[in-house]
Each structure stands twice: as C-alpha cells, then as structure tokens.
N, C-alpha and C positions, 0 to 999 in steps of 0.2 A: 687604743682609743677608738671610737667609732667614728670615722670620718665621713662627710658625702663626697660622691664622686664627682669629680670635676668635669664641666661641660664636655670637654674632648676627650676623657680618660675611658669612658663607658657610656652604656645605652643608658639613655633618659628613664627615668623611673626606678632604677636598681640603687641599692647602696653598696658600698666596698669598705673594706678594711685595709689600709694602707701602709704599706711597710716603709715605703719614702713617697716622695711626690709622684714617682714614676711607676711604681710598683704597687699592685693591689689586688686583693683577693675579691671575687664576687661569688655569691651564692646562685647556681642554677636551678635544675630540676630537683623537684624534692617529691616524695612519695611514701606516705604513711599506711601499711598493711596491718591491720589488726588481726591477732591471732587467738586462739583460745586463752593462753595464761601469759603472752607476751606479743607486743607489736614490733615489726620489722618497719625500720627507718632506712630510707634510700636516699642519697643525695648526690650531686656534683658540685663542686666549688670550681672555679675557673682563677688561675693565678696569670694575671696580664702583666707583663714584662716590656714597658715602653720605656726601659732606659737603654743606657750603651753597653750593659753587662750582662753576663750569664747569672740567672738566679739558680741556686740549688735549693729545691723544696724540701729536700732531707733538713735542713736548718728549721723547718717550721713544722707545726704539727695542727691536727684538727681534732676538734671536739663537738659533743652535744651537752648542751646544759638545757634543764628547764626551770620554770620560772620559780622553782623553790630552792634553785642553787644547786641541784642534784648534778653531777657531771656524769656523763657515759662515754666508754671508749668506742672507738669505730675502727673499722677494718676496712681495708682497701678491696675493692672487688675486681681490679684488673691490676695487671702488673705492667707500668710504663716506666720511661726514663724520668729521673727526679730533675733532669736539668732543662731549664727553660731558656733558649735563646734569648738575646736582645730583639727587642721589638716584635714579640711574637706572645703567644698566649696557648695555656694547656690547660685541658680540663682532667680532672682526676673525679673517680667514683668512690664513694663510700657507702657502708650500711653498719647500722646499728641496731641492737637490741633494746627495747624498751617496755616501760609497764604496759601491760594490754589496754588502761584506761586513759592514757595520753593524748593528748590531741595537737595538731600542727600549732596552734596559736599559744601553746605552752612552751614551745620550743625554740633557741636559740644556736646557731652554730660558731664555736667559739675558734679562732683564727690563734696561734699562741708560738711563741719560738721557745726554742731549747737555751737555756740560760744557766750556765753552772754557778752564778754568782747568788742566785736566789733560791729560796726555800722550795724545796721539791723539783728544783732544776727547769720549771714552767714559769715562763714570763708570759701572760694573756695579753693581745693585740688589740682585739677587739671583737666584737659580737655581729652576726649577720641574722637578721629576722627571717624565720623559717615562713611564717605567714604570710610577709610579702613577697617571698620568691613563690609561694603555693599559688598566690593571686595572679603571678605572673605568667606562670606555666599550666593554668587550668583548663586551657583547651587541648591539653594533650592527652592521646588517647588512654585509658585506664592501662595500667600496669601492675605487674607484682613479680619480684624477684624471689625465687626459690633456693634456697640453698638445699642441692641434693644430697648432701652428706646427713642432713638432718632425717631424711626420709630411708636413706639406706647408707649405713656405717662404711659401705665398701668405695663409695665415692670420696673423690680428692675434697680437701676442704675448701678450695677454690671452685668446685664444680656448682657454680652458679647458672642460673637459667632466669631470664626474664622473658616473662609471658605478657604480649602486649596484645589489646584487643582491637582488632580492626572492626568487625561489626558482628552483630548479632540478629538472628530473625527467629521468628515464631512461626513454625509451619507445622501442617499436620503430615506425617508420613509414620510407616511402620504402624497403622491402626492405631496411632496416638497422638495427641499434641506435643510437640518436642521445642525447646529452646536450643538453638544451635550458636555456639559462639567461634567465629573464625579468629585465630590468634597468631601472631607472629612470635616464635620462640627463637630466643637470642643464645648462644652460650657464650656467657662471660669468663668462661676458666681459661685453662690453658693445656686442656686436653681433650680429648673426643670421647664423648659418651651418648647412647640413648635415653630416653625417660624412665628412671626405675619402674618396675611393678609396683613397688610398694605406694607410688604416688596415687592419690587418689583426688576427685575434685567432686565437689557438690554445689548446687544452686541454691542458695537460700534466700526466702522473703523474710519480710519484716516483721512475721509471726513468729520467725526463728525456726520454721519447717525448711529442711534441708532435701533437695530431692538429687538423689545419685545422677553421677555421669560418668560419661566415658569419652576416651578419645577415638572418635571414628574414622579419622585421618591423619596419618602424620606420626602417629606415637611410636613407630618402632623405625624412624629414620635416624640415622647415626649424625648428632651434631657436632660438627667441627667445631675449633676454637674462634671465636669472634664471628662466627658464621650465623645466617638467619635461616628457619625453615617455617614452614606452615602446617599447623595443627587446627582441625575442627573438633571441636567439643560439643557432645549432645546430651543434653538432658531432658529426660522423660518428664512431662510437669502435669499430664492430663487435664483438667478443666481449671488449674491454678490462675487466678487472675495476676496479670503483670502489672498493675496499679502497686505503688509503693514502692518500697527499697528493695533493690535485688542486687546481691554481690556473689561472686563466685569463690567458693573456699578451696585452699589446696592443703591436703593433709596428708598425713602418713597414715598406709593403710593398716588398721588394727590386726592383731594377729588371731582375734576369734571373731567370726561374721554370724549374721543373723539374715533373715528377709525382711527385715523392715523396710519400709520404703516412705521417704517424707516424714521421717521422725523428729522430734524437737531435739535441738543441738545438745540441750542439757542433760538429756537421757540416754544420748545414742545418736551419732551422726553417721547418715547414709553416705555411701560412696561407692565408688568404681574404680577399679585399677586403670591405670594409663592405657593398658594394652586392650581393655575394654571388657574385662570380666566383673562379673557384678560382684560386688563385696558390702557390707554394712559391719560397723562397728558394734560389739554387744555392749562395750562400754564407751567412756566418751573420749572420743576423736581427738586429738591434738590439731588444732588449724594452725598451720605454719604461717600461711599468707591470706590474704582476703583482698579480692577486686570488687568494687563497687562498679555496676554496669546500669546504672541509674540514666534513664534516657537514651540507651544506646541499641536498643531493640529497633531495628530499621523497619520501616514501610515507606517506600517510595511513592512520590505522586507523579502525574505527567510532567516530563520535560527535566526532571531533577535528574543530576549526573550523579554517580557512584564511581568516585575515583579510586583508584589503586592505591590506596594510602601506605601499604607497605612497599610500594616502589618495586615490585619483583617480577609480575607478569607485564606492567607497561600496559595492559587494558583496563579501559574505562567502558562503563555501562550507562545507558541512557535508556528509559522506557519513553518513547517518542509519542505513543498515542496508547490510550487504554479507553477503549469505549464499550457500552452495551447498548443493545437495540433490539425491541419487542421482534418477535416471530411467532408464527403459528405453532411452532413446535417446543416457545420458549423464551429466552433471554439471549440471544446471540452475544457471546463476548469475544474481543479481539483486542489485542495487544501487540506493538511493535516493539521489540526491545533490540538495541544496538549495540556490539562490540565496537569500539575504535583501538586502533594500535596507537597510543600517543608517545611512544619509545622511539629510540631511535636506531632500534632491532627488529628481525621480524619475529614475529611473535606466533604462537602455535594456537590455533581456534580449539577451545575445549568443547568437548562432548556435552551438548547441553538437552534437557528436555524439560517439561514444563506442565503444570496444572493448575486449576483455579481452586481456590480454598474458600470456604464461608467460615467466618468467625462465629465460634460458639456453637458449632454443630459439627458431624463428621463428614460433612458432603465435601467431597473432592469431584472435579471434572477434569479430564484428560484433556490439555491443550494441544491441538496438532500445529506442528509447524510448516509451512508451506512453500518454504525456501530452502534452496540449497545453498552449501556455506563451502569457503575453500579450507584449506588444512593449514594454510599459514595466512598472517596478515603481514604487508611490509609496512613501514612506517608511515603513518597518515592514513592508511586504509581503515575500512569498516566493513562488518558484513550485517544484515539485519535479519532477524527471527519474526514471523509473522504467525503468532499463536491465537488459535481459536477453538470456541468450545460452546456448547448449547447447554445454559444453565435453566434450571426449572422454572416454570412460570412463577410468579408471585414472589422470588426470592429478592430479598433487599439487596441490590447492587452495593450500595455501600459497605456491605460488610463483607464483600466478596474480594479477594487479593489475588492477584497473578505470581504463582512462587515458580522461578526458574532453579533447577535442580543442575549440578553438574557431576558427572559421572568421574569419581574418583579413582576408581578400580571397577572389576567387572561385577562386583556385589556390592559397591558403597557408592551411594550419590548424597549430594548435601547440598542445601539451599545456597545459592550464591546472589539472588537477588529476590525482593520480596515489593511488589508494588500494588496500591489503592485502585480500585476500579471507582468510577465515578458514582455519585448517586442518581444521577438522571438517567433513568432506563429509556428515556425517548429520545436519546440521541439519533441524529441523522446521518450520520456517517463517521470517518475516522480523520478529520483534518489533521495535519501537524500542529496547525496553530487555530485556536480560537477564532471562526469568522473568516477563514482562509478558505481556497480551494484547492490546497495542495495537500494530497494525500500519500501516505508511506504504502509502497507496495514492495513485492519482492524483487522488483527490477528498480527500486530507488523510488525517489518521489517523483510524482506526477501532478501536474494543476489538471483538475478535471471539473468541467463545467457541464450542466444540463441544459442542453439549449432549447428543447422543444419537445412537448409530448403531445399525442394526438390520436384519433382511433380512424382506422380505414377499415372500409367494408369488404364484403367480398360474396361471390355468388354461390358459396357453400355452406350458407348460414351461419356461419362464424364471421366474427371481428378480427381486425388486428390491432393490439396496442403497440405503438411505435414511439419511440424516443431517439431523438438526437443527441449524443454525448461528446461533446470535444475533449482532446486529451492532449495536452501541452508538455513536452519535455524540457523540463527547466533546468537540467543538469548539463554537464559539459560534455559528455558522451553520449553516443548513440544508444538506445534501448531496443529491446524486441520483445514485442508483446506477446505474453504467453496465450494459450488457449484461454478464451474468457467465456462466462456463462452470465445469464441476466436473470431478472425475477421482477415481480409485482405483487406489491403487499397492499391492500386497503383496509386492513384492520379486521378483516374476517378471512378473506380469501388469499393464497399466496400462489402464483400462477408462474412456472417456470418459463423462462424466456431465452430466445439464440440471440448470440451477439455476433456482428459483423464487422469487419472492417474493410471498406472495397479498395484500399490502396494494394498495389500488386506486391509488395514488400511489408513485412511485420515490424521491419524497423522504423524506427523513428528518430531522425538526427536531433542533435542538441539545438532548442529553441525553436524545433518545429511543431507541427500539430497533425493530429488525425482525428477522424470522426468515425465513431462508434454508432451501430445501429442496434438498439436493444428492440427486439419484438416479440411479441406472443399471440398466439390464437386464442380467443375467449369466445363462448356462446354470445349470440349477438344481444341476449336478453341480460348477460352480466353486467352491472355498472361500470365497476372499477374506475370510475371519474377521477380519484383522486387516491393518494397514497404515498408508499414508499417505492422509489425504483431502486432495484438491488443490482449490484453490478461486483463480479469477483473473477478468481482465475482458478483454473483447475486443469486436469490431462484430458487429451483427447485421445481416442481409440477408435477407429473406425466411423469418425464423423460425429461421435458422440463425446460431450464434455462432462466428466465427473468432478463435481465440485470439491474444490481443497480449501479455499481462502478466501472469506470475503471482503472486497475493498471499501465499499460504502454503501450507506443507504441513504439515499437524499430525497425530499419531498418534491413529489411530480402531480401536476395537476393537467388534464386533457383539455386541451383548447383548440375550438374552432379555426381561430383565428391564424393557427400555426399552419392550416392549409392554404395557401395563398391564390388569389384570385387572379387570373390571366385574362387577356382577351386575345381578338386574332392579332396576330403579329408581334405580340407583346413577349421583348426578349425578357429570359430569366438565365440566372447564372448557376453553373453547377460547380461548386469550388472545391470538392473532395480531392485530396492527393491521387494521380492517375485518372481523374474524371473532369478535369477542368476544361469545362465547355460552355456553351450558350446553348439555347433551345428558344424554341419560339412554334405555335400551332400557327400554322400555314395555310391550312385547307380542312375544313370540316364539310361533309358530304352524305347525302343518304342515299341509299341504292334498292332498287326494288327487286325481288327475287326472281329468277328467269326460270323457276320451277313453276309448271303449271299447277295452279290451285293453292300454290303456297302464299298465304297473305302477311309472309313477314316481311322486313324490311331490315337494311343492314345500314348501322352508324358509322361513319369511317372519321377518325381524326388523324391527320398527318402533321407530323412533328419534325422540322428541320434543325440539326445540331451541329454546331461547327467546333472542331477540336481547337483549343486554345494553350495545349501543352506546347512545352518549348521545343517538343519532338513530335512524333509520330505517337497517336493514342491509339486507344481500341474504341470502337463503335458502342455506344453506349446503349443497351437496352431498355426499352421503357414498358410500363405495365400499369394497369388501372383497371377502372371499373366505370359504367354508366349508373347511376342512381335516377330512377324514373319518379315522375311525379308522386306515382301510387307507392313509393318507397321501395318497388322491387331492384333488386342489383344483378347487373350483368357484366360478367367479367369482359374486360377487354383483351382480343388475342392479336398478338404481332405476325404479321405476314411478311415484314422486310427482313431482310438480311441484318442480323443483330450482332454479327461476330465480325472479326477482320480489323484493320488497321486504316487510321486515316492520319495522312500526314499534317505538318501543322498548318492551321488554317482550313483544312479539308472539311468537307461538309457531307452528311448524309440525313437520308431522310426514313423516319421511324413511321410505320403505318400500323395503327390501333384501330380495330372494329370489332364490332358486337352485333349480332343478330337478334331482332326485338321482335316482337308482335307489331303487329301493324298499329300503329295509333297511339303508343306509349311516347314516343318521340315528339313531347310538346314543350314549350317554353321554359317548361319548369324543370325538365330533364337536366341534370348535372353531370359531367365529365370529369372524374378524379383520376389523376395519373402523375407518374413521377418515374424517376430513373430507377432501374430494377435492382433491389439487392438480394432477393431470391425468387423464387417462382410465384411466391405467395405475398412478398413484401416490396414496397417501392419507397423511396426518399429521396431528396424532399417533394413533398407532394404538392399538387398545383389543381385548381377545379376551375372547369370553363363551363358558364350557362351555354348550354347546346343551343348553337345556332348554325344553320348552313352557311358557309360564306359564298360570297358574290362570284358567279360564273363568267361575267363580263369584265374583260381586261381593260376596256376602254373604247370609246366610238371610233369607227372603221373610217373617219375622214371620207366619205363620199367615194372609196374606191369600192370596185365589182367584188364584195365578199358576201356570202351568204351567212355564213356562221363565222363568230369571233368568241373563242372560247379561252378560260384558264382552266388548264390542267396541271396542277403545281407540278414542276418547275417550268412548264411550258405554255407560251401563248400559241394557240392553233386557229389558222384561218382557213376555211375551204371555200371555194368560189361556186359559180354557176357550173350546173352538170349537162353534159350531153349525152345521149344515148345513139349508138349506133350499130350497127349488124356487122359482124366479123365471121371469119369462118369457125372461129372458136365458140360462138354465141354472141350474145348480145354485150356491149362494152359501153361502160358509164366513165365519161373522162371529165375531170375538174382539177382546178389549179389547186395548189396544197401549200402554205406556209406554215413551219412550225419552228418557234424560236424559243431556246432553251435558258431562262433568264438567271441560272445560277448553276455552277458546275457541281450540283450535288451527285451523290453516289445512291443507288438501290432505290431510283424513282420510278423503275418499271416494272418492278415484280407483280407480277400476276394484274397487269394494267393494259388494257388495251382501247383502240377505238372499235365501236361495235357497229355495221351498217346492217340494217334490215331493207331487204329490197321488196315492195309490195305490190301486189296486184289491185286491179282497181276494186274487188270485195275486201280489201284490207288482209287478204290471206298473204302469208310471208313464203316469197318464194325463194330467199336465199338469204343467210347471214353469213356476212364476213369479218372476221378479226383482224386487226392490223396491229402489230406491236410498237409502241411509242419509241422505241428505241430498238438497235439491234437488227439482225437480219429479219427482213419481212417488212420492215418498216418503209413507209413513205418517204420520198425523196422530197425536201423542203426547197423551194425557189420562188423568188419574185418576178421569175421570167414568166412573162404571159404565154410563151408558147410551149414551157415545160407543164406536161399535163400528167396526173396519176390515173389509174384505171382500176375500175372494178369488171369483172367479168361474170356472166349468168351464163352459162352452159345451156343450149337448148334443151338438154336431158333433164334440166332442174325445173323447167316449165311445164306445169302441168296442165292449167287453162291458159293456152296461147291468146284467146280473145281479151278474158281479164287482165292477162299480163301487159298487153298492145295498150289497152286503154289506159293503163295505169300512168302515173306520173311523180310517183314520190319515192325518197329512199330517206328512212328516219337514221338519225345519227347519234350514237349512246356511246358515254364511257362505260366498258366494262371493267368490274373488279371481283375478284373471285366469284361468286354465282349470282353477283347482282349487277345491275346496270342502270344508270342514269341518264335520263334524256339529255340531249344537247341541242338538238334542233332537226330540221327536216329538209332534205335538198330536192326541188322540184325540177321536171325536164320536160322538154314538149316530146310528142310522139313522134 
C-alpha cells in the first residue's frame, strides 16, 4: 500500500513505501531519455532503515509500471551490498528499457516483496510516483546513461557511462559557429575502458535536423570504475538558430557512411565518432540515449559567477567587468575575468586565451591580456585576466560577447566562458560596480578619482592639458604601479598623454593613496575643453610606454577654477607623497636690464617652501609662466638650487623669473606656476596677479639709517656714509645691519647688493657687488663703531674734479643681469 512519509522519517514533499513503521523506500533522481525505438529510464531508490535491525534488500524487488498496467523489468546499474545496517540508508541505481513514446507522468516505480505464498511469487507493497520525483529533481544537470555494450558488443554488460552536462557554449571557432558541450563522464561499471569508437553524437534541433559532433577533448581517456573525467563535445552548426528545443543524441555508429550534414533523423542521422572522425549513417541510425540541453547554452553577464559544478578543479570564474567605449579607431572593448580557487587544495592555472565575437556574423577580434598569472593558486587565491580589443565602429555592442578559451592540448582549445558585453557603447570606464569608483586592474582593484582637469600655457605655442587623478589602494596588501599611459578624447581627436607619479616609490601601501598627473601637449588653438580622459597600463622601454591595457575612460572638463588664486604670503599645501610641504609667494620684484640699450625688464617671483615630511625631503622645483595682458606667454626660469634635501621643517627659496619687453608687466599680467612634474608640466597650479611687493619692512623709529629695505628673507639697513682718502684710494664708510628673518636655504643665488659710485656729471666711476651671504658679504652689526667700507682706487677716477664734486652712491639689488633700485647714499665732500 502507498503510505505517506511520517514527519521525521523522510524529507517533506516526498512520498514513501513503508515496509514497517521504521523502514521505507523513497524514489530519488529519475531520468527518461528517448531513443529512436525505445526510451531509457534511469532512477534511484533509497531504503531508509530507521529500525534497530539489519534489512536485506534482496528480500525486496523493484519494477516499473505504466498507467496501462504494463510491467517492465529493471537492471541494477551498479554492484553494492544488499544489507542496510540499522539507523542508516542506502541508495540503489536502476535502469529500464521502455517504449519510445512513453512519458514520465505515465510511470510509477513499484516496490514488491518476494513471497512464495502468492501466485507469481511477487507481493506488491506500494507505488512511488515518477512525476513527483522528477519535479523534485528537476534542477539537476541534464544527463544520459549509455550502455556501451549496445554500441560495441565487446564491452561488458555493466559498462555503463553517465554523461552529465556541465555547461554549453555557442562560439565562433575554426571558421564556423559551433556549440560546445562540456560533460562529466562517469564510469558506472566495474571495469576500466575508453569510450568506443563506434559511439557517435549529434545535436538535434526541434525540426529534427541533427548536426554531427565530435569529442574534441577527453575521448581517449581511460575511465576507471566509479571515477569521473571531463569531455568536450563540439557540434559545427553554421547559422543554426539556437531557439527552440535542442538535444544531444548518443547513437551507435552506422556501418556505412555518407557526407550528409544536418540531415533529418527520419532519413539518415549525421554523427561523428567519439574519437572525432567524421561519419554519418546512410540509413536510419539508432539513437540509444537523448539529452535535452534546452536553456543550458550559457552567456554570462557582469558579476555572474560560473561555479565548478563538477567539483573537480575547484576553480570558479567571474566576469567582473565588461565594457565598451568609443575611440577614434573604433569601439574599445575591455573585460576583467577572474579565476578563484574555492577548494581546499592548490590548483593549477589553465592556459587561457580570449577573443570577442559578434552574434550573427563571422567577425572575431583577438582580446589581449595585459596581466601575468601564476602557475598555481593556493586555496582562496585568485588571478584576473584583463582582455581588451578594438571592435569596428558602428557594431552593435549588445551582440558582442567575450569568449574565453582553454588550451586542452597544443592543438585543441575549447571555450570555457562566454560573457555578454553591455549594449551602451557610451560607458565612461570600467568600474567594478555601477556608480562606484573602484576599477579592476592587473594589480587588483583600485579606487580611482579624477580630481581636476585644466589647461596650462607655454611659451612654445603649445598648451598643456593636465589632469590630477587620485588612486587609492583598497586592498589588504601593497601594490606596485606599472608603467602607465594616458590620453584625451573629445569625440573627434585623440591625444596621447604622459602619466607621472611624483612619489619616490611606485608602491602604494594598503589603504594609502597616490596622485597621478596625466598631461598632453596640444596646439594652442585646439579646444579639447571636454571629453574622455583615458588611463591605462603598458610596458616601458627607453622612456617610452607601449600601450597594453586600458583601465578606464572618464568624463573630463577643463576648469579655470582648478587653478587656485594666491596672494602675497598666502600659504598653500602640497600633499603628494614624497612632496608634502607648504609654499607661499614671499616676494615679487621687477628688475631693469644692465645691458646698455636693452629695454627689457625681468619679472621675479620668489617662493618659500617648507618641508612637512616626517623625515628629510627633497627640495621641490617649481615652474610656470607669465601671461601678459596682450595674451603673450613667457616661460619662467628657475635660478635657484632645485635639488638636494631639506630636513624636517626645513625651508628653501625657489626663484622664478622671466625677461619681457618693457611695458608688458601691467596690472593685468598673471603669473601661473606650480610644483614641477616635468620640464613642461607642473601641478597643482596657482595664479598670482602680478604686483610688485613692498620694499619697506617698517619704520626706522628715528634711528640714523638712510636705507631700510626688504630683500627676502633679509631686512637690510644702511646708515650715513663718509668719504675719506687713504693710501689705497678713497674709502666710503657706513654702518650696515642685515637681519635674516627665516632660516631659508638658497636665498643668495645670483643675488647681490650693487653699488654705483657716481661723479658730479652722473658718470659711473665704479660699481661694486657685495654678496648677501658668504665670502665677501658685509658684516652686520648694530654697534655704531663698526663700519663697512667701499674703496675706489685713484686709478679708477678719470675726472678727479667731477669726482670730488660728487656726493652720491646709488644702491641696487642685483639679480642675474638686472638691477632694482633701492635708494641712494649721500655724503659730504
């Protein structure tokens, strides 16, 4: 009789046939495969023994009945012990041959006992519904059990092989569209064997057309008893539509062959032997088993995981990002494919290649991988592949797929992953998650932000496009930045760009950040005000970076406000690793030329920087330009020492200057400058509206000083002068005090006090240069008895009368070839 399973005796939703209150049968996995003239029914029953005694299954039997009352005998498909110990369970696998037209809902599995007291010696105990068991196990992968003895009579009767589909792909290879079926084959018998050469496979569509197939991998593997192996079937299908019902037929190779392909099964079935040699029956081929693969042809989307359902390699695969973006030469396709070892043992990394295919066409584009990979992955480890290629302009990206191929041998490669590309060809990058700023790269995931983009001028007629990009390492280990390249694309023009990072090391520690500077030279009349910023990695040789893998494309827009405005003594911060410091414009001066007849003038901007590193740091060079009100651009030159080290909190002065035609330095002239990246680029930029800084440090408070001048970082005072005659000539003596307001380095380079001794006609009798520091500098003293001296030898005096009538010495600050007037000293004759 048919009894319900009591609550704690079996899984909910199943029915059972009870031998007593503690011993019962359930029906587990069922499978019906239709052949040409008969169907093969495979099923598993489980005996649950919850009693205190051993149950011998030999006392009971199993049969199959249809709804018309017909009874079909079954065969064991494996050899096991018949005894089931107390409080345990055991599964037994059976097979039966049934009419070809029968369906699962017509079948029941009968449990009976051997009973010598009844007619026929069989006493029926109960029936198990096949349809109910089929519904419970419908999520299982398609499978088919083939009796190899029906293919080749030399095989043992228990030579049974279970073909279980793992996944199937549609890919263009070998100049044809193919369906590839990856199978796990399990030897259910007791002996070892290979697949027979007489076994042929075919892919049949709902119209009855069968396309020959071959075992392209694994067909010659020795199958050990109760062991599994992997095989890959390949079916060339041409332009066959994959819509509708599809099944894989397993048949016995016919004795005569023809060259038909895609023939109707009713007039002749095309097939290929398991070893891969083409063959097709000239008559009706006998289909032994059939496996439906409806809905099993895979094409993954971003983020979907491909698990190893066979649980053999332990690898799982994920396409982390799939993107396309427009370029001048076509659509740039990029995909990040990651393998992870989810097993508890080390796993070898397969040899993979990839290409992009377009459904409905024969177009394929090689996908280059920019990353290197280990030979093995430890448990929990992963490796990512960065595939990119250029697709033709105008292609529908929604029809494009990434196909990842694994080399099974030197001559055989099969697809192991197919991923769809997005339909939107306007993607701005390759973020791992939509809306995020985390991107997958060959060195792992990086958080990348575009901070600012702006345009810098130059005196060469070209401009500089500059972008500041911040990179954060969100990983738990440090990463090393590879050689990088960049570019700008405005929808019409693509301009290659240089990428620099100014930190002394290419490594970014976990959780730390670095700033990349992406800059390109463009003609001054090329607009390029907005578009896409490109960032990628390559290989460097001789200072040139060869492109390998594009990381991202993000929208940029040039912004004038990205260039900050500063005023005198307004401090700014440089926060780049290895350049952490402050800066401030401390002095702006204009100098006239010393060269007779030269009407040019020199504009000078002095910057004081302070090292805020936790240890000694490098002196940071600065560069920039002056843009006059007429639009002309004049590059700034640095005369200061721009190399060397600064101790913590140490200071150094950078002097930038440019020589311009006289008169262009009006109030509308602008100085633009910043820490130097290369000879032609600087960042972050600042602008200063040109205005000469004050020379007066403050009032003299009634003291007897004639000149009171600020020459950064000094305050200089010069007192009244007296002229006396000595054996060496005429001596001019005066008090001198020089106060250094900050301990700043490199302040005296090419800077002097410059004295002009004049006669009464205004003729220069002698000039004297006195350095501000070091050898030859004046001694500073507030002692009224300590005097400094300038001497004019008699031999330098050409007109003694005019000299004796004079009473003036002019005082200047000299810088390079220019002088700046400070004041004059007068004396009595």
